Z-matrix of the N, CA and C atoms (Angstrom, degrees):
N
C 1 1.461
C 2 1.519 1 108.70
N 3 1.312 2 118.52 1 124.47
C 4 1.456 3 121.48 2 -179.72
C 5 1.519 4 110.36 3 -92.83
N 6 1.320 5 117.17 4 140.53
C 7 1.448 6 123.30 5 176.77
C 8 1.519 7 107.99 6 -113.39
N 9 1.316 8 116.73 7 142.31
C 10 1.454 9 120.91 8 174.95
C 11 1.527 10 108.08 9 -110.29
N 12 1.329 11 116.00 10 114.99
C 13 1.457 12 121.77 11 178.51
C 14 1.525 13 113.04 12 54.12
N 15 1.319 14 115.94 13 45.43
C 16 1.461 15 121.13 14 176.29
C 17 1.521 16 107.87 15 -92.24
N 18 1.327 17 115.96 16 101.29
C 19 1.461 18 120.47 17 -175.41
C 20 1.522 19 110.75 18 -76.61
N 21 1.324 20 115.62 19 137.48
C 22 1.461 21 120.65 20 -177.52
C 23 1.512 22 110.31 21 -151.32
N 24 1.326 23 114.47 22 169.30
C 25 1.461 24 121.73 23 170.97
C 26 1.518 25 107.14 24 -118.42
N 27 1.318 26 116.02 25 129.35
C 28 1.465 27 121.54 26 178.95
C 29 1.514 28 108.84 27 -114.09
N 30 1.321 29 115.81 28 129.99
C 31 1.465 30 122.00 29 177.36
C 32 1.519 31 108.68 30 -108.48
N 33 1.314 32 116.93 31 127.63
C 34 1.461 33 122.36 32 174.98
C 35 1.519 34 107.87 33 -120.33
N 36 1.333 35 115.97 34 123.23
C 37 1.453 36 120.22 35 -175.63
C 38 1.510 37 113.20 36 -122.76
N 39 1.321 38 115.48 37 154.39
C 40 1.461 39 121.86 38 -179.03
C 41 1.526 40 108.72 39 -145.68
N 42 1.332 41 116.81 40 123.04
C 43 1.456 42 121.27 41 179.39
C 44 1.524 43 109.91 42 -66.19
N 45 1.315 44 116.39 43 133.21
C 46 1.458 45 121.43 44 179.90
C 47 1.526 46 109.68 45 -83.83
N 48 1.339 47 116.13 46 129.23
C 49 1.458 48 121.11 47 176.78
C 50 1.519 49 114.14 48 70.17
N 51 1.323 50 117.80 49 26.39
C 52 1.464 51 120.56 50 -176.34
C 53 1.524 52 112.35 51 -63.37
N 54 1.326 53 117.50 52 -28.90
C 55 1.471 54 120.18 53 -178.30
C 56 1.522 55 111.91 54 -66.73
N 57 1.331 56 116.50 55 -19.25
C 58 1.457 57 120.10 56 -178.43
C 59 1.532 58 113.10 57 -95.24
N 60 1.332 59 117.00 58 -1.12
C 61 1.458 60 120.58 59 179.95
C 62 1.526 61 110.70 60 -76.90
N 63 1.317 62 115.51 61 140.38
C 64 1.463 63 119.70 62 174.16
C 65 1.521 64 108.66 63 -73.63
N 66 1.319 65 116.98 64 170.29
C 67 1.467 66 120.93 65 178.65
C 68 1.522 67 110.69 66 -58.50
N 69 1.329 68 116.52 67 -43.01
C 70 1.466 69 121.01 68 179.89
C 71 1.532 70 111.05 69 -66.14
N 72 1.329 71 116.94 70 -41.06
C 73 1.461 72 120.78 71 179.26
C 74 1.526 73 111.12 72 -66.29
N 75 1.325 74 116.25 73 -40.57
C 76 1.466 75 119.94 74 179.16
C 77 1.538 76 110.41 75 -63.38
N 78 1.328 77 116.19 76 -40.63
C 79 1.459 78 120.18 77 178.42
C 80 1.523 79 110.80 78 -63.69
N 81 1.333 80 116.62 79 -42.54
C 82 1.464 81 121.17 80 178.63
C 83 1.527 82 110.67 81 -64.00
N 84 1.332 83 116.67 82 -40.54
C 85 1.459 84 120.88 83 179.01
C 86 1.523 85 110.81 84 -63.00
N 87 1.328 86 117.03 85 -46.36
C 88 1.454 87 120.75 86 -179.17
C 89 1.518 88 111.83 87 -66.11
N 90 1.334 89 116.96 88 -36.27
C 91 1.463 90 120.54 89 176.74
C 92 1.526 91 110.42 90 -62.79
N 93 1.332 92 116.09 91 -43.57
C 94 1.466 93 120.82 92 177.69
C 95 1.513 94 111.06 93 -61.12
N 96 1.317 95 116.67 94 -43.64
C 97 1.460 96 121.66 95 -179.77
C 98 1.528 97 110.72 96 -64.18
N 99 1.337 98 117.04 97 -44.51
C 100 1.468 99 120.82 98 -179.88
C 101 1.525 100 111.27 99 -61.54
N 102 1.329 101 116.55 100 -45.21
C 103 1.464 102 120.52 101 -179.81
C 104 1.531 103 110.94 102 -63.79
N 105 1.317 104 115.81 103 -38.81
C 106 1.464 105 120.10 104 179.01
C 107 1.518 106 110.61 105 -65.23
N 108 1.324 107 117.55 106 -44.41
C 109 1.466 108 121.29 107 178.03
C 110 1.526 109 111.08 108 -61.88
N 111 1.310 110 117.22 109 -39.89
C 112 1.467 111 120.93 110 179.10
C 113 1.523 112 110.76 111 -61.83
N 114 1.334 113 116.39 112 -45.27
C 115 1.465 114 119.93 113 179.80
C 116 1.527 115 110.96 114 -65.06
N 117 1.328 116 116.68 115 -40.67
C 118 1.462 117 120.43 116 -178.91
C 119 1.523 118 111.70 117 -66.56
N 120 1.326 119 117.35 118 -38.63
C 121 1.466 120 120.14 119 -179.77
C 122 1.525 121 111.72 120 -67.72
N 123 1.337 122 116.87 121 -26.15
C 124 1.465 123 120.73 122 176.37
C 125 1.525 124 110.43 123 -78.02
N 126 1.316 125 116.48 124 -37.40
C 127 1.458 126 120.91 125 -179.53
C 128 1.528 127 112.01 126 -77.58
N 129 1.338 128 116.09 127 -36.45
C 130 1.471 129 121.94 128 -179.65
C 131 1.533 130 107.88 129 -124.95
N 132 1.334 131 118.69 130 93.61
C 133 1.473 132 122.79 131 -172.01
C 134 1.527 133 115.22 132 -55.36
N 135 1.343 134 117.86 133 -26.14
C 136 1.463 135 118.71 134 -178.91
C 137 1.525 136 112.39 135 -91.62
N 138 1.333 137 117.55 136 4.53
C 139 1.468 138 120.89 137 177.03
C 140 1.525 139 109.57 138 -75.92
N 141 1.320 140 116.30 139 118.51
C 142 1.461 141 122.19 140 177.57
C 143 1.526 142 108.46 141 -126.63
N 144 1.312 143 116.64 142 132.13
C 145 1.462 144 120.65 143 -178.20
C 146 1.517 145 110.82 144 -133.73
N 147 1.323 146 114.93 145 145.19
C 148 1.464 147 121.57 146 175.78
C 149 1.524 148 108.49 147 -132.94
N 150 1.308 149 116.09 148 138.13
C 151 1.463 150 121.24 149 177.48
C 152 1.525 151 110.24 150 -93.46
N 153 1.327 152 115.29 151 153.70
C 154 1.458 153 119.69 152 174.79
C 155 1.523 154 109.46 153 -146.33
N 156 1.294 155 117.06 154 146.32
C 157 1.461 156 125.57 155 -179.64
C 158 1.529 157 113.82 156 64.32
N 159 1.313 158 117.87 157 0.23
C 160 1.449 159 119.87 158 -179.43
C 161 1.515 160 114.37 159 82.96
N 162 1.353 161 117.51 160 -9.33
C 163 1.464 162 119.34 161 -179.61
C 164 1.529 163 112.47 162 -136.69
N 165 1.330 164 116.51 163 16.50
C 166 1.447 165 120.23 164 178.65
C 167 1.508 166 111.27 165 -144.36
N 168 1.327 167 116.02 166 166.43
C 169 1.463 168 119.77 167 177.87
C 170 1.524 169 109.71 168 -151.74
N 171 1.311 170 114.64 169 162.49
C 172 1.452 171 121.15 170 172.10
C 173 1.527 172 107.15 171 -138.36
N 174 1.319 173 116.33 172 135.45
C 175 1.461 174 121.85 173 -178.08
C 176 1.517 175 109.40 174 -135.06
N 177 1.332 176 115.87 175 155.73
C 178 1.458 177 120.46 176 -178.96
C 179 1.522 178 110.09 177 -135.94
N 180 1.322 179 115.22 178 145.06
C 181 1.466 180 123.04 179 177.80
C 182 1.525 181 108.63 180 -134.53
N 183 1.317 182 115.95 181 135.66
C 184 1.456 183 120.82 182 177.61
C 185 1.530 184 109.97 183 -109.08
N 186 1.326 185 117.89 184 -78.84
C 187 1.464 186 121.67 185 -178.09
C 188 1.525 187 111.67 186 -62.81
N 189 1.319 188 117.24 187 -34.22
C 190 1.465 189 121.69 188 -179.46
C 191 1.525 190 112.17 189 -100.21
N 192 1.308 191 117.59 190 29.96
C 193 1.466 192 120.24 191 -178.24
C 194 1.522 193 111.78 192 -63.17
N 195 1.344 194 116.88 193 -25.84
C 196 1.468 195 118.81 194 178.35
C 197 1.530 196 111.65 195 -70.34
N 198 1.336 197 117.41 196 -9.73
C 199 1.458 198 121.82 197 177.86
C 200 1.532 199 112.29 198 -95.69
N 201 1.319 200 117.43 199 5.64
C 202 1.469 201 121.07 200 -173.80
C 203 1.520 202 112.59 201 -59.64
N 204 1.317 203 117.97 202 -41.58
C 205 1.467 204 120.13 203 -179.04
C 206 1.525 205 110.48 204 -68.66
N 207 1.322 206 117.14 205 -43.93
C 208 1.467 207 120.81 206 177.56
C 209 1.531 208 109.84 207 -58.71
N 210 1.335 209 116.58 208 -44.37
C 211 1.466 210 121.04 209 -179.37
C 212 1.524 211 110.88 210 -64.64
N 213 1.334 212 116.85 211 -41.82
C 214 1.466 213 120.13 212 178.61
C 215 1.528 214 110.40 213 -60.05
N 216 1.320 215 116.78 214 -41.96
C 217 1.461 216 120.57 215 179.66
C 218 1.525 217 111.56 216 -70.25
N 219 1.328 218 117.12 217 -33.93
C 220 1.461 219 120.25 218 175.66
C 221 1.528 220 110.76 219 -63.59
N 222 1.325 221 116.44 220 -41.02
C 223 1.464 222 120.41 221 178.06
C 224 1.525 223 110.11 222 -65.91
N 225 1.330 224 116.24 223 -45.34
C 226 1.467 225 119.95 224 -178.97
C 227 1.527 226 111.85 225 -62.19
N 228 1.330 227 116.62 226 -45.90
C 229 1.459 228 119.17 227 -177.42
C 230 1.527 229 111.96 228 -71.27
N 231 1.332 230 117.50 229 -30.95
C 232 1.469 231 120.21 230 176.07
C 233 1.521 232 110.48 231 -61.13
N 234 1.331 233 116.02 232 -37.83
C 235 1.463 234 120.75 233 178.85
C 236 1.520 235 111.90 234 -80.60
N 237 1.337 236 117.38 235 -41.14
C 238 1.458 237 120.92 236 -178.12
C 239 1.527 238 112.07 237 -62.72
N 240 1.332 239 116.68 238 -36.07
C 241 1.462 240 118.15 239 -179.62
C 242 1.528 241 111.37 240 -70.46
N 243 1.342 242 116.50 241 -13.59
C 244 1.464 243 121.47 242 174.57
C 245 1.529 244 110.93 243 -103.36
N 246 1.329 245 115.68 244 10.81
C 247 1.480 246 123.46 245 178.16
C 248 1.527 247 113.44 246 71.21
N 249 1.339 248 116.96 247 25.28
C 250 1.460 249 121.84 248 170.56
C 251 1.525 250 107.68 249 -107.17
N 252 1.318 251 116.67 250 160.23
C 253 1.459 252 120.17 251 -175.85
C 254 1.530 253 109.70 252 -134.03
N 255 1.329 254 116.27 253 149.59
C 256 1.463 255 120.26 254 -176.63
C 257 1.521 256 110.51 255 -148.84
N 258 1.325 257 115.35 256 148.96
C 259 1.465 258 121.96 257 170.97
C 260 1.521 259 107.69 258 -105.63
N 261 1.335 260 116.18 259 142.93
C 262 1.468 261 120.43 260 178.99
C 263 1.520 262 109.92 261 -136.98
N 264 1.329 263 115.91 262 125.49
C 265 1.452 264 121.84 263 174.35
C 266 1.516 265 109.37 264 -105.50
N 267 1.321 266 116.90 265 131.16
C 268 1.464 267 122.31 266 -179.97
C 269 1.521 268 108.98 267 -110.02
N 270 1.315 269 116.47 268 123.12
C 271 1.458 270 121.74 269 175.81
C 272 1.516 271 110.01 270 -111.88
N 273 1.328 272 117.60 271 128.48
C 274 1.462 273 121.95 272 -179.42
C 275 1.524 274 108.43 273 -115.88
N 276 1.320 275 115.52 274 118.42
C 277 1.462 276 120.42 275 -178.18
C 278 1.512 277 110.50 276 179.31
N 279 1.310 278 116.00 277 -167.81
C 280 1.456 279 120.64 278 -178.06
C 281 1.529 280 111.92 279 -79.78
N 282 1.319 281 114.93 280 151.70
C 283 1.457 282 122.45 281 168.71
C 284 1.526 283 105.78 282 -106.27
N 285 1.311 284 117.59 283 115.65
C 286 1.463 285 120.75 284 -177.29
C 287 1.524 286 112.54 285 -96.42
N 288 1.329 287 116.16 286 -17.85
C 289 1.466 288 119.58 287 179.60
C 290 1.523 289 109.77 288 -148.57
N 291 1.329 290 115.67 289 122.77
C 292 1.459 291 120.69 290 176.65
C 293 1.520 292 108.67 291 -109.39
N 294 1.319 293 115.62 292 112.12
C 295 1.460 294 121.23 293 178.36
C 296 1.528 295 109.61 294 -88.42
N 297 1.311 296 116.35 295 -175.95
C 298 1.465 297 120.60 296 179.55
C 299 1.524 298 111.67 297 -69.54
N 300 1.328 299 116.80 298 -19.77
C 301 1.458 300 121.37 299 176.16
C 302 1.523 301 109.45 300 -124.76
N 303 1.328 302 115.86 301 153.68
C 304 1.459 303 120.22 302 -179.84
C 305 1.521 304 110.95 303 -64.73
N 306 1.324 305 116.22 304 -43.11
C 307 1.463 306 120.61 305 -173.37
C 308 1.526 307 113.82 306 -69.14
N 309 1.345 308 117.88 307 -12.22
C 310 1.464 309 119.95 308 176.76
C 311 1.533 310 111.55 309 -109.70
N 312 1.328 311 117.20 310 6.46
C 313 1.458 312 120.93 311 174.62
C 314 1.524 313 108.71 312 -80.18
N 315 1.341 314 116.42 313 171.29
C 316 1.462 315 118.24 314 -173.95
C 317 1.520 316 110.77 315 -150.78
N 318 1.316 317 113.92 316 166.08
C 319 1.455 318 121.80 317 179.18
C 320 1.515 319 109.45 318 140.77
N 321 1.330 320 118.30 319 168.95
C 322 1.456 321 121.81 320 -177.65
C 323 1.535 322 114.12 321 -53.96
N 324 1.328 323 117.74 322 -35.84
C 325 1.468 324 119.49 323 -179.97
C 326 1.528 325 110.69 324 -60.17
N 327 1.327 326 116.82 325 -41.93
C 328 1.464 327 121.09 326 177.41
C 329 1.522 328 110.65 327 -70.41
N 330 1.330 329 115.56 328 -40.92
C 331 1.459 330 120.52 329 -177.09
C 332 1.531 331 112.19 330 -68.77
N 333 1.322 332 116.62 331 -20.35
C 334 1.465 333 121.10 332 176.28
C 335 1.525 334 111.57 333 -88.07
N 336 1.325 335 116.59 334 -38.29
C 337 1.462 336 121.10 335 -174.47
C 338 1.525 337 112.74 336 -65.91
N 339 1.329 338 117.17 337 -45.58
C 340 1.460 339 120.88 338 -179.03
C 341 1.524 340 113.54 339 -61.46
N 342 1.341 341 118.38 340 -53.02
C 343 1.468 342 120.29 341 179.59
C 344 1.523 343 114.06 342 -61.37
N 345 1.342 344 117.31 343 -35.00
C 346 1.467 345 117.99 344 179.44
C 347 1.524 346 109.60 345 -67.37
N 348 1.339 347 117.14 346 -33.43
C 349 1.470 348 119.93 347 175.50
C 350 1.524 349 110.41 348 -65.68
N 351 1.325 350 117.00 349 -42.67
C 352 1.471 351 120.33 350 177.44
C 353 1.523 352 110.90 351 -60.17
N 354 1.329 353 115.96 352 -38.26
C 355 1.464 354 120.24 353 178.87
C 356 1.525 355 110.96 354 -66.87
N 357 1.338 356 116.68 355 -36.19
C 358 1.462 357 120.34 356 177.70
C 359 1.522 358 110.86 357 -62.47
N 360 1.328 359 116.50 358 -38.96
C 361 1.471 360 120.46 359 178.84
C 362 1.522 361 110.59 360 -62.30
N 363 1.332 362 117.01 361 -42.64
C 364 1.463 363 121.38 362 -179.78
C 365 1.525 364 111.18 363 -64.50
N 366 1.342 365 115.18 364 -36.44
C 367 1.461 366 120.41 365 -176.68
C 368 1.527 367 112.74 366 -91.14
N 369 1.328 368 116.26 367 -4.73
C 370 1.471 369 121.79 368 -176.60
C 371 1.525 370 110.82 369 56.42
N 372 1.337 371 115.19 370 47.92
C 373 1.460 372 121.68 371 179.14
C 374 1.528 373 110.20 372 -115.34
N 375 1.335 374 115.65 373 173.11
C 376 1.458 375 120.72 374 -171.66
C 377 1.527 376 114.74 375 -105.78
N 378 1.311 377 118.18 376 -31.93
C 379 1.460 378 119.42 377 -174.40
C 380 1.520 379 110.98 378 -144.98
N 381 1.321 380 115.33 379 142.45
C 382 1.460 381 121.05 380 178.99
C 383 1.511 382 109.93 381 -146.74
N 384 1.335 383 116.31 382 152.09
C 385 1.462 384 121.92 383 -178.78
C 386 1.524 385 108.32 384 -133.45
N 387 1.331 386 116.15 385 133.58
C 388 1.466 387 120.80 386 179.25
C 389 1.522 388 109.98 387 -132.28
N 390 1.323 389 115.65 388 132.10
C 391 1.462 390 123.78 389 175.68
C 392 1.522 391 109.11 390 -112.14
N 393 1.319 392 116.16 391 164.60
C 394 1.463 393 120.43 392 171.15
C 395 1.530 394 110.44 393 -73.25
N 396 1.326 395 116.04 394 -23.96
C 397 1.449 396 123.10 395 -177.18
C 398 1.528 397 110.75 396 -84.70
N 399 1.336 398 117.74 397 122.70
C 400 1.462 399 122.43 398 -177.80
C 401 1.521 400 112.25 399 -62.64
N 402 1.337 401 117.37 400 -40.92
C 403 1.457 402 120.51 401 179.02
C 404 1.520 403 111.57 402 -63.04
N 405 1.326 404 115.49 403 -37.29
C 406 1.463 405 119.76 404 178.03
C 407 1.520 406 110.03 405 -63.86
N 408 1.308 407 116.77 406 -42.05
C 409 1.466 408 120.42 407 -179.71
C 410 1.526 409 112.04 408 -63.76
N 411 1.326 410 117.12 409 -33.60
C 412 1.453 411 119.97 410 178.78
C 413 1.525 412 111.04 411 -64.21
N 414 1.340 413 115.65 412 -42.56
C 415 1.467 414 118.79 413 179.14
C 416 1.524 415 111.11 414 -69.53
N 417 1.339 416 116.75 415 -45.55
C 418 1.459 417 118.94 416 -172.51
C 419 1.520 418 113.78 417 -77.28
N 420 1.301 419 117.07 418 -16.04
C 421 1.463 420 118.39 419 172.42
C 422 1.523 421 110.00 420 -67.20
N 423 1.332 422 116.40 421 -32.86
C 424 1.466 423 120.80 422 177.93
C 425 1.525 424 110.17 423 -71.57
N 426 1.332 425 116.09 424 -45.85
C 427 1.461 426 119.82 425 -179.56
C 428 1.534 427 111.62 426 -61.43
N 429 1.326 428 116.31 427 -39.42
C 430 1.463 429 118.21 428 -177.74
C 431 1.533 430 112.12 429 -73.45
N 432 1.323 431 117.10 430 -28.26
C 433 1.474 432 119.50 431 172.64
C 434 1.526 433 109.09 432 -59.55
N 435 1.324 434 115.85 433 -43.82
C 436 1.468 435 120.93 434 178.81
C 437 1.521 436 111.19 435 -63.39
N 438 1.340 437 116.32 436 -47.47
C 439 1.464 438 120.16 437 -179.29
C 440 1.524 439 111.15 438 -61.37
N 441 1.310 440 117.06 439 -43.38
C 442 1.460 441 119.95 440 -179.40
C 443 1.526 442 111.62 441 -64.20
N 444 1.309 443 116.69 442 -37.51
C 445 1.462 444 120.85 443 177.59
C 446 1.529 445 110.61 444 -60.96
N 447 1.340 446 116.41 445 -41.45
C 448 1.461 447 120.98 446 -179.27
C 449 1.526 448 111.74 447 -73.33
N 450 1.332 449 116.85 448 -47.78
C 451 1.463 450 121.25 449 -176.90
C 452 1.524 451 111.17 450 -58.10
N 453 1.306 452 116.85 451 -39.11
C 454 1.462 453 121.82 452 -178.28
C 455 1.528 454 111.83 453 -58.36
N 456 1.330 455 116.45 454 -25.80
C 457 1.455 456 120.72 455 -175.25
C 458 1.529 457 113.77 456 -99.62
N 459 1.337 458 117.66 457 -4.98
C 460 1.457 459 119.79 458 -175.29
C 461 1.521 460 112.29 459 -67.98
N 462 1.321 461 115.62 460 134.27
C 463 1.459 462 121.59 461 170.90
C 464 1.530 463 108.20 462 -87.79
N 465 1.329 464 116.69 463 172.61
C 466 1.464 465 120.59 464 177.64
C 467 1.527 466 110.40 465 -61.67
N 468 1.338 467 117.71 466 -39.96
C 469 1.462 468 121.06 467 -179.01
C 470 1.526 469 111.69 468 -69.54
N 471 1.310 470 117.07 469 -38.72
C 472 1.467 471 119.91 470 176.37
C 473 1.530 472 110.63 471 -66.22
N 474 1.333 473 116.12 472 -41.23
C 475 1.466 474 120.68 473 178.59
C 476 1.518 475 110.93 474 -60.91
N 477 1.321 476 115.75 475 -38.84
C 478 1.466 477 121.09 476 179.14
C 479 1.525 478 110.73 477 -62.64
N 480 1.334 479 116.54 478 -45.14
C 481 1.466 480 120.79 479 -179.90
C 482 1.527 481 111.45 480 -66.19
N 483 1.329 482 116.89 481 -42.51
C 484 1.461 483 121.18 482 178.29
C 485 1.533 484 110.18 483 -62.98
N 486 1.322 485 116.06 484 -42.93
C 487 1.468 486 120.63 485 -179.76
C 488 1.525 487 110.91 486 -57.30
N 489 1.317 488 116.55 487 -48.48
C 490 1.464 489 119.99 488 -177.59
C 491 1.526 490 111.48 489 -67.82
N 492 1.327 491 116.67 490 -37.99
C 493 1.467 492 119.08 491 -177.83
C 494 1.526 493 111.49 492 -73.16
N 495 1.312 494 117.88 493 -24.99
C 496 1.468 495 121.18 494 176.83
C 497 1.528 496 112.28 495 -66.68
N 498 1.318 497 116.45 496 -17.68
C 499 1.469 498 120.15 497 177.68
C 500 1.523 499 111.48 498 -83.02
N 501 1.337 500 115.96 499 6.69
C 502 1.464 501 124.28 500 179.95
C 503 1.521 502 112.58 501 77.23
N 504 1.318 503 117.63 502 13.12
C 505 1.459 504 120.62 503 175.49
C 506 1.520 505 109.37 504 -70.42
N 507 1.339 506 116.44 505 148.50
C 508 1.460 507 120.09 506 175.46
C 509 1.526 508 108.97 507 -74.58
N 510 1.324 509 115.96 508 165.30
C 511 1.461 510 119.46 509 178.51
C 512 1.527 511 111.25 510 -61.74
N 513 1.333 512 117.18 511 -35.47
C 514 1.458 513 120.11 512 178.59
C 515 1.526 514 110.88 513 -66.81
N 516 1.337 515 116.55 514 -40.02
C 517 1.468 516 120.45 515 177.99
C 518 1.524 517 110.53 516 -65.48
N 519 1.326 518 116.06 517 -39.25
C 520 1.465 519 120.22 518 177.39
C 521 1.528 520 109.45 519 -63.66
N 522 1.320 521 116.63 520 -42.88
C 523 1.462 522 121.33 521 -179.72
C 524 1.523 523 111.09 522 -60.11
N 525 1.330 524 116.47 523 -43.53
C 526 1.459 525 120.22 524 -179.86
C 527 1.521 526 111.26 525 -66.55
N 528 1.322 527 116.68 526 -38.81
C 529 1.455 528 120.34 527 179.96
C 530 1.523 529 111.81 528 -67.71
N 531 1.336 530 116.58 529 -37.88
C 532 1.460 531 121.27 530 -178.23
C 533 1.531 532 112.35 531 -90.29
N 534 1.333 533 115.37 532 -5.04
C 535 1.473 534 120.86 533 179.79
C 536 1.528 535 112.07 534 60.43
N 537 1.328 536 114.96 535 44.09
C 538 1.461 537 121.75 536 175.07
C 539 1.521 538 107.80 537 -133.53
N 540 1.320 539 117.21 538 174.00
C 541 1.463 540 120.42 539 -179.17
C 542 1.529 541 110.91 540 -78.47
N 543 1.339 542 115.10 541 156.81
C 544 1.467 543 119.71 542 177.31
C 545 1.531 544 111.52 543 -62.40
N 546 1.366 545 119.05 544 -40.52
C 547 1.472 546 118.34 545 175.85
C 548 1.527 547 112.76 546 -59.91
N 549 1.335 548 117.82 547 -33.12
C 550 1.471 549 120.61 548 178.20
C 551 1.526 550 110.18 549 -67.09
N 552 1.341 551 115.97 550 -39.95
C 553 1.470 552 119.98 551 176.55
C 554 1.521 553 109.50 552 -62.38
N 555 1.330 554 115.76 553 -46.75
C 556 1.468 555 120.60 554 -179.92
C 557 1.526 556 111.08 555 -57.72
N 558 1.319 557 116.79 556 -43.49
C 559 1.461 558 120.44 557 -179.60
C 560 1.518 559 111.50 558 -63.72
N 561 1.329 560 116.81 559 -44.06
C 562 1.468 561 120.17 560 179.23
C 563 1.524 562 111.08 561 -62.02
N 564 1.331 563 116.02 562 -42.28
C 565 1.463 564 119.91 563 -179.02
C 566 1.526 565 111.58 564 -67.26
N 567 1.324 566 116.45 565 -40.85
C 568 1.462 567 120.05 566 -179.87
C 569 1.522 568 111.20 567 -64.48
N 570 1.324 569 117.33 568 -44.70
C 571 1.467 570 120.07 569 -179.39
C 572 1.529 571 111.31 570 -69.92
N 573 1.346 572 117.10 571 -21.93
C 574 1.468 573 120.70 572 176.64
C 575 1.524 574 112.16 573 -82.85
N 576 1.352 575 116.44 574 -9.61
C 577 1.459 576 120.34 575 -179.01
C 578 1.511 577 113.41 576 84.32
N 579 1.339 578 116.93 577 32.26
C 580 1.462 579 120.63 578 -174.41
C 581 1.532 580 114.37 579 -54.81
N 582 1.333 581 120.60 580 -45.66
C 583 1.469 582 118.39 581 -178.81
C 584 1.530 583 112.99 582 -55.56
N 585 1.329 584 117.12 583 -37.18
C 586 1.469 585 120.96 584 178.65
C 587 1.531 586 110.45 585 -72.04
N 588 1.340 587 116.56 586 -43.88
C 589 1.467 588 121.21 587 178.68
C 590 1.525 589 109.97 588 -58.34
N 591 1.327 590 116.26 589 -48.27
C 592 1.461 591 121.89 590 -178.42
C 593 1.522 592 110.89 591 -59.64
N 594 1.329 593 116.62 592 -42.99
C 595 1.466 594 120.63 593 -179.10
C 596 1.528 595 111.33 594 -64.81
N 597 1.329 596 117.25 595 -40.65
C 598 1.468 597 120.97 596 -179.47
C 599 1.531 598 110.84 597 -69.18
N 600 1.323 599 116.93 598 -42.25
C 601 1.473 600 120.65 599 178.75
C 602 1.529 601 110.30 600 -62.29
N 603 1.319 602 117.28 601 -44.23
C 604 1.465 603 120.54 602 179.71
C 605 1.523 604 111.24 603 -67.64
N 606 1.318 605 117.17 604 -34.71
C 607 1.466 606 120.63 605 176.31
C 608 1.531 607 109.79 606 -62.80
N 609 1.334 608 116.91 607 -42.83
C 610 1.469 609 120.66 608 178.50
C 611 1.523 610 110.67 609 -62.38
N 612 1.317 611 117.10 610 -41.39
C 613 1.460 612 120.54 611 -176.60
C 614 1.523 613 112.13 612 -63.41
N 615 1.325 614 117.05 613 -34.44
C 616 1.464 615 119.68 614 178.66
C 617 1.526 616 111.17 615 -88.04
N 618 1.326 617 116.62 616 -35.35
C 619 1.468 618 120.90 617 -175.69
C 620 1.516 619 112.18 618 -63.99
N 621 1.330 620 117.14 619 -39.82
C 622 1.449 621 120.12 620 -171.77
C 623 1.518 622 113.19 621 -65.76
N 624 1.322 623 117.15 622 -22.55
C 625 1.469 624 120.50 623 178.46
C 626 1.523 625 112.35 624 -96.32
N 627 1.336 626 117.18 625 -5.82
C 628 1.459 627 119.97 626 -178.51
C 629 1.525 628 112.26 627 -114.44
N 630 1.348 629 116.42 628 -10.97
C 631 1.472 630 119.39 629 -176.10
C 632 1.526 631 110.76 630 -78.45
């Protein structure tokens, strides 16, 4: 099926250090990923994801493309809180061909997502965003430098707090879910750089529809 100017966000992910995981660890990682995808598909109906090689995935969003960064961080924190790590490249552009599977579809969004992931591997970074628009890339290269600096320092407990707060839960709701005090949630979020993360995610949500 061919699409004409169908704008989308494509996420391409790759588990870091997957070759060193034991059979039990790999199973736990895949279970975490499957559960995360299930929750995301319920929250964002147009979220579709496919795994490949057992340690990578590709996902696409159309109507909810402005949620791509939030979703990428939800996937990362879901894995980080279980002590797994992942790189995710986000490509924003047109989908010119939609095949029966995501991994065989094509268009600038796909062509941007894959190379940005390869670049993340070279730089040993966690997240990258690429647009067809050069001016957009100039701005988002700065934002992703900030995100990568923060993500690199996240502990499992900080990742857990960030993950829950990304679902728009209040700090009190997060505290009740994690069975800790609200001040403890606040401390974890502050040390994780939550105010900066929140500002960048919200900037992406508005930017993608105005760029």
